[in-house]
N, C-alpha and C positions, 0 to 999 in steps of 0.2 A: 653589147654582148658580155655576158657574164662568164668568167672563168671559174670553174669548180675543181675541187680535189677529185670527185668521182668522174665517172663517164656515162654519157647517155648513149645507149644503142638503139638506133632508130630504124626499125625494121619496115621496109616497104616493098611492094610488089602488086601487080594487077590482080584483080578478082579472078580466082581460079588457079592462082600460082601456088597456094598451099601454105600461105602465111600462118593461118589459124592452126593448122595441124603441126607445123614446125614450132610454133611458139608453146603450144600445148605440150608438145613432146619435151622441149627444152626445160619448160618449168618443172615438169615432173622429174626429169633427169636430175637437175640441180637440186631439188628437194631431197633426192635420195643419195646424192653423191655431192657432198659439199666439198667444194675445191677452192683451195687458195684462202688468203687472209680477207679478201674483199667480198662482202656480202653481195648477192645478186638478187635484184627485186625486179619482179615482173609486174608491170603496171595494169591495172583495170581502167579501162577508159569509161568516161561518162558519155552516153550516147542517147539521143533522142529516139529511142526505139524500145519496144517491150522487152522484159527480161528474157523470154524464151524465143525472141526472134533472132535468127541467124545461129552461128556456132560459137560465138564469142562470150566469155564470161565477162560481161560489162555491168555497169552501174546504170540502170535505166532511169531516164528523166523525161518528164514533159518538156514541151518547148518553153512553157513559162518558168519552169524550175531551171532550166538550163540558162535562160535569159537572166534570172535573178542571180545565180551564181556567177555568170560572166559580169554582170554589172558590179558585183561585190569583189571582183578581181580574184576570184577563187582559182582560176585556171592560168597556169604559166604558159600553155600551149592550147590553141583551139582553132578549128577549121570546120567548114561546111561542104558537104559532098553528097550528091544525089538525094537531096531533100532531107538530109539528116545533119544534126550538129554533133561534133566530137570535142570533148575537153579532156585535158590532162591537169590534174589537180596540182597545185603548187607545193603540196607536201613533198613531192619528190625532190625539192630543193635540199631538204633536210638530209636526205639520203646521199645527194651529190656532195653536199658540204662534208659529209662524214667519210667521203672517199669510196662509197658504194658504187656498183654497175648498175644502172636503171636500164631495163629493157622494155621497149614500147612499140607498139603496132602504130605506124605513122601513115601519113599521106604523101605521096610522091610530090603532089603539087605543093605542099606546105614544107618540104625539106629545107629549102633555103631559109625560110622564115624561123624554122626551129634552130637551124644552125647559127642564125643571127642572134638568138636569144640565149642559147646554151652552148657552151663549149667547155671541154672537148666533147665532140659527138662523132660517133661512127655510124655511118649508113650502111646497113646490110640489105642489099637489093635482092630479092627472090625473083629469079627469072625463070621463063619456060619457053620452049620452042613454040612458034606460032601455031603449027598444026596440032601439037599436043594441047595447047591451050583451047584451041577450038573444039577439040573432042570433049574436054573436061567441061566446058560451057554448056555444049550441047547436051551432055549427059545429065546435067542439073536440070534442064528443062524449065529454066526460069525466064529465059529471053527468047525473043523471035530471032529469025535469021538476021534481021536488020539490027537488032540489039547486040547480037554475038559480034556482028562485023564492026560495030561501033566500040565494043570492048577491046576487040583486037587492034583497032586503029589507036586507041588510048594506050594499050599495053606496049606498043612500038615506040612510043615517045621516049626520047632520052631524057635522063635526069640532067638537071642543069649542074654546072661545075660545083664540086663539094670538096672540102679538105680531105675527108677521110671516107672512102666509098669501096665497098666490097660487094661482088656478086656471087650468088649461089645459084647454080642451075638446078631446078628441081623438075627436069623433063623426064628423068629415068625413074628407077625404083625410089620410093619415099625414104626408104632406109638410108640410101646413099646421101640424099640431101639432109636427113636428120643428123647423121654423123657429121657432116660438113658444118652444119648450123651450130651444133653443140661445140665442136672444136673451135669455131669462129668466136662463140661467146666466151669460150674458156681462154682464148688467146687475145681477146679484143683490145687489151691495153698495148700489146706487142704490135698489133696492126697500126694503131694510132701513132705510137712512138716511131715506127719505121715507115709511116706513110705509105703502106702497101695500098694499091688501088683495085686489084682484082683477086678473086678467089673462087676457082671453079671445083 
């Protein structure tokens, strides 16, 4: 585990919890309202899916391109989920060495490994009530009833113990969670230093 001067903010949450919307809002907010002396960098993930697939501004790669980068040790973090590969380029380490705050969209299953590789790290978990999540998944129309139930079961799994872990409930109006998320990022160092574990 490597200790850095900067902070990695590792954002997680089940599909339908609103991670992409919150990250997009926060990125725009901090671009317009530069706060504090530490720069905040929002990571673009390398993903093996087309550029226009999904709602995330990612770097699209073919499977062979991803494998080549992985073999060249280009990724400091990488994981595989639902048939896709995800990578975080190791150039984030320069920003962490310089004391910046790096914000990334992470995987719950990979959180412990990420914490093993990079510290300090603050996990921000976006949660949503089960019935609200069911309604959101059904409204998307992407999965069958069985697929929705499987996602709900995965969403109910608890994260493993992590040094710094905050929760934000996105069950109500999106604006409420947006405000909480922006405030959490703005105060992320204070959460780590005081080792607070929840934030609703």
